[in-house]
C-alpha positions in Angstrom: 5.5 91.8 -40.9 2.2 92.0 -39.0 1.4 95.4 -40.5 1.6 94.1 -44.1 -2.0 93.2 -44.5 -2.8 96.2 -46.7 0.4 95.9 -48.8 0.0 96.0 -52.5 0.4 92.6 -54.2 3.6 93.7 -55.8 5.1 94.7 -52.4 3.9 91.5 -50.8 5.4 89.3 -53.5 8.7 91.1 -53.2 8.7 90.3 -49.5 7.9 86.7 -50.2 10.6 86.5 -52.8 13.2 88.0 -50.4 12.1 85.5 -47.7 12.4 82.5 -50.1 15.9 83.6 -51.2 17.1 84.4 -47.7 15.9 81.2 -46.1 16.2 78.9 -49.1 12.4 78.1 -48.9 9.3 78.9 -47.0 6.0 77.3 -46.1 2.6 78.8 -46.9 1.6 78.8 -43.2 4.7 80.7 -42.2 4.0 83.3 -44.8 0.4 83.8 -43.7 1.5 84.5 -40.2 4.3 86.9 -41.2 2.1 88.8 -43.7 -1.2 88.6 -41.9 -3.1 87.5 -45.0 -5.0 84.3 -46.0 -3.6 81.0 -47.2 -5.4 81.8 -50.6 -3.7 85.1 -51.0 -0.3 83.6 -50.3 -1.0 80.8 -52.8 -2.0 83.3 -55.4 1.2 85.2 -54.8 3.3 82.0 -55.1 1.5 81.1 -58.4 2.3 84.6 -59.7 6.0 84.4 -58.7 6.2 80.8 -60.2 4.8 82.1 -63.5 7.5 84.7 -63.5 10.1 82.0 -63.0 11.2 83.6 -59.7 10.3 80.6 -57.3 9.5 76.9 -57.7 6.4 75.8 -55.9 6.7 72.7 -53.8 4.1 70.9 -51.5 3.2 73.4 -48.8 5.4 76.2 -50.0 8.1 77.4 -52.4 11.9 77.3 -52.9 14.2 79.3 -55.1 14.6 78.4 -58.7 17.9 76.7 -59.3 19.3 78.4 -62.4 22.2 77.4 -64.5 24.8 80.0 -65.2 23.7 80.0 -68.8 19.9 80.6 -68.1 18.7 83.9 -69.5 15.2 85.0 -68.5 13.2 86.8 -71.0 12.2 90.5 -70.6 8.7 89.8 -69.6 9.8 87.3 -67.0 12.1 89.9 -65.5 9.8 92.9 -65.8 7.5 91.7 -63.0 10.3 91.4 -60.4 11.4 94.0 -57.9 9.2 96.8 -59.5 9.5 99.1 -56.6 13.2 98.7 -56.3 13.7 99.4 -60.0 11.6 102.6 -59.8 13.6 103.9 -56.9 16.8 103.1 -58.8 15.6 104.8 -61.9 14.7 108.0 -60.0 18.1 108.2 -58.4 20.0 107.3 -61.6 18.1 110.0 -63.6 19.5 112.6 -61.3 23.0 111.7 -62.6 22.0 112.8 -66.2 22.7 116.4 -67.3 20.8 118.1 -70.1 22.6 117.8 -73.4 24.7 114.7 -72.4 25.5 111.8 -74.6 24.5 108.7 -72.7 24.2 105.0 -73.4 21.6 102.6 -72.0 22.2 98.9 -72.1 19.4 96.4 -72.2 17.4 95.3 -69.2 14.3 96.1 -67.2 16.0 98.6 -64.9 17.4 100.7 -67.8 13.9 100.4 -69.3 12.5 102.0 -66.1 15.3 104.7 -66.3 14.4 105.5 -69.9 10.9 106.7 -68.8 12.6 109.0 -66.2 14.7 110.6 -68.9 12.0 111.7 -71.3 11.9 115.2 -69.8 15.7 115.7 -69.8 16.4 118.1 -72.8 18.7 117.5 -75.7 20.0 114.1 -74.8 21.8 111.8 -77.3 20.8 108.3 -76.3 22.7 105.3 -77.7 21.1 101.9 -76.8 21.2 98.3 -77.8 17.8 97.7 -76.2 14.7 97.6 -78.4 12.5 98.3 -75.4 14.5 101.4 -74.4 14.5 102.8 -77.9 10.7 102.3 -78.1 10.2 104.3 -74.9 11.6 107.4 -76.6 10.0 106.7 -80.0 6.6 106.1 -78.4 6.9 109.4 -76.5 7.7 111.2 -79.7 4.8 109.6 -81.6 2.4 110.6 -78.8 3.5 114.2 -78.2 5.1 114.9 -81.6 8.7 116.1 -82.3 9.0 118.6 -79.4 12.0 120.9 -78.8 14.7 119.2 -76.8 13.5 115.7 -77.5 16.2 113.0 -77.3 18.1 111.8 -80.4 18.1 108.1 -80.2 20.6 105.7 -81.8 19.7 102.0 -81.9 22.8 99.9 -82.5 21.3 97.0 -84.5 22.4 93.4 -84.0 20.9 90.0 -83.1 18.1 90.1 -80.6 18.4 88.2 -77.3 15.7 86.9 -75.0 15.9 90.1 -72.9 15.3 92.2 -76.1 19.0 93.4 -76.3 20.8 93.7 -79.7 24.2 92.0 -79.5 26.9 90.6 -81.8 29.3 92.0 -84.4 26.9 94.7 -85.8 26.2 96.1 -82.4 29.8 95.8 -81.4 31.1 97.7 -84.4 28.6 100.5 -83.9 29.4 101.0 -80.3 33.2 100.9 -80.8 33.0 104.0 -83.0 31.1 106.0 -80.4 32.0 107.8 -77.1 29.5 108.5 -74.3 29.6 110.7 -71.3 27.8 108.1 -69.1 26.8 104.5 -69.6 23.9 103.1 -67.6 24.4 99.4 -67.5 21.9 96.8 -66.4 23.4 93.5 -65.3 22.4 89.8 -64.8 24.8 89.4 -61.8 27.4 91.4 -59.8 29.9 90.0 -57.4 33.4 90.7 -56.0 34.9 87.6 -57.6 33.1 87.6 -61.0 32.5 91.4 -61.4 29.7 92.0 -63.8 28.4 89.0 -65.7 25.7 87.7 -68.0 24.5 84.3 -69.2 24.8 85.3 -72.9 28.3 85.2 -74.5 27.5 87.6 -77.3 25.9 90.0 -74.8 29.1 89.9 -72.7 31.2 91.1 -75.6 28.7 94.0 -76.5 28.6 95.1 -72.9 32.4 95.0 -72.9 32.4 97.5 -75.8 29.9 99.6 -74.0 32.1 99.9 -71.0 35.1 100.7 -73.1 33.3 103.5 -74.9 32.1 105.3 -71.7 33.8 108.0 -69.7 31.7 107.0 -66.7 30.1 103.6 -66.0 27.0 103.5 -63.8 25.6 100.1 -63.0 21.9 100.1 -62.2 21.0 96.8 -60.3 18.6 95.9 -57.6 19.9 94.0 -54.5 18.9 90.6 -55.8 21.6 90.8 -58.5 24.4 90.8 -55.8 26.0 87.5 -55.5 24.5 86.2 -58.8 27.1 85.0 -61.4 26.4 84.4 -65.1 28.4 82.4 -67.6 30.6 85.2 -68.8 32.2 88.1 -66.9 32.6 91.3 -69.0 33.9 93.9 -66.4 35.5 94.0 -63.0 34.1 96.1 -60.2 37.1 98.4 -60.5 35.8 99.4 -64.0 32.5 100.6 -62.5 32.4 104.2 -61.2 29.0 104.1 -59.5 26.6 101.4 -58.5 22.9 102.6 -58.0 20.9 100.0 -56.1 18.1 99.8 -53.7 17.8 99.7 -49.8 17.5 95.9 -49.8 21.3 95.5 -50.4 22.6 94.0 -47.1 25.1 96.0 -45.0 27.8 93.3 -45.6 27.5 93.8 -49.4 27.6 97.6 -49.0 30.9 97.3 -47.2 32.3 95.1 -50.0 31.1 97.5 -52.7 32.7 100.4 -50.9 36.1 98.6 -51.0 36.0 98.2 -54.9 33.8 101.1 -56.3 34.2 104.9 -56.2 30.5 105.5 -55.3 27.5 103.6 -54.1 24.1 105.2 -54.4 21.4 103.5 -52.3 17.9 104.6 -53.5 14.6 104.3 -51.6 13.9 103.4 -48.0 16.2 104.9 -45.3 19.1 105.2 -47.7 17.9 107.6 -50.4 20.0 108.8 -51.9 23.3 108.2 -50.4 26.8 107.2 -51.2 29.8 105.7 -49.5 
């Protein structure tokens, strides 16, 4: 990492977070050598990651946050993590959307990034249970007016979660009566054993309804979601048609995914875009 002195803070913090997760903890002096930056810079980065809930600071360094399977980070806490990966994923996922399609976007910061990429795709019908996603389209219409081909947005209603998703019986009933060409699904965790999972029981049921109503299921998840397991599983990997992830997904995980999914799209880095 000796060439990383001029990295943007976001990129540097992503490298630090990967190192903490991979090794189970790092020391400040190790990071200064690897990144070629000062102690003060590293400490500021660790402070920022700690505020986001991504790491826990300890004397002389940082360790991963030990999260319970019921812990659900808020939207703001998640929005600052893996920004480059989410943008890469959003660009690749947007290429899967045809003009005039009926699509669904679940809640999450990656689907939020995807929503921005879909503003110029004409004549979409967008069903979402995400307040943030709906606001992307509504804000664009308020700014530029009701232009020809602007998306028709259906917000499901329901009870708001910490990640600004709408869940519960109202959302479930609305979704059950609809049918989408493609569902783009953000997830808390994904693994071979648990499939797709979330720490929120009500959100699990709403996501289950989304999967059932879609002709094609596309999961959009950065590499840090692999191996994470939330309290409630709502779909198996065999129910997923495509996983769009970033180049940080390890080779061993790619092999596992290929055994269970029809398509893997790796966005960014040396793997954009590709499939196995």
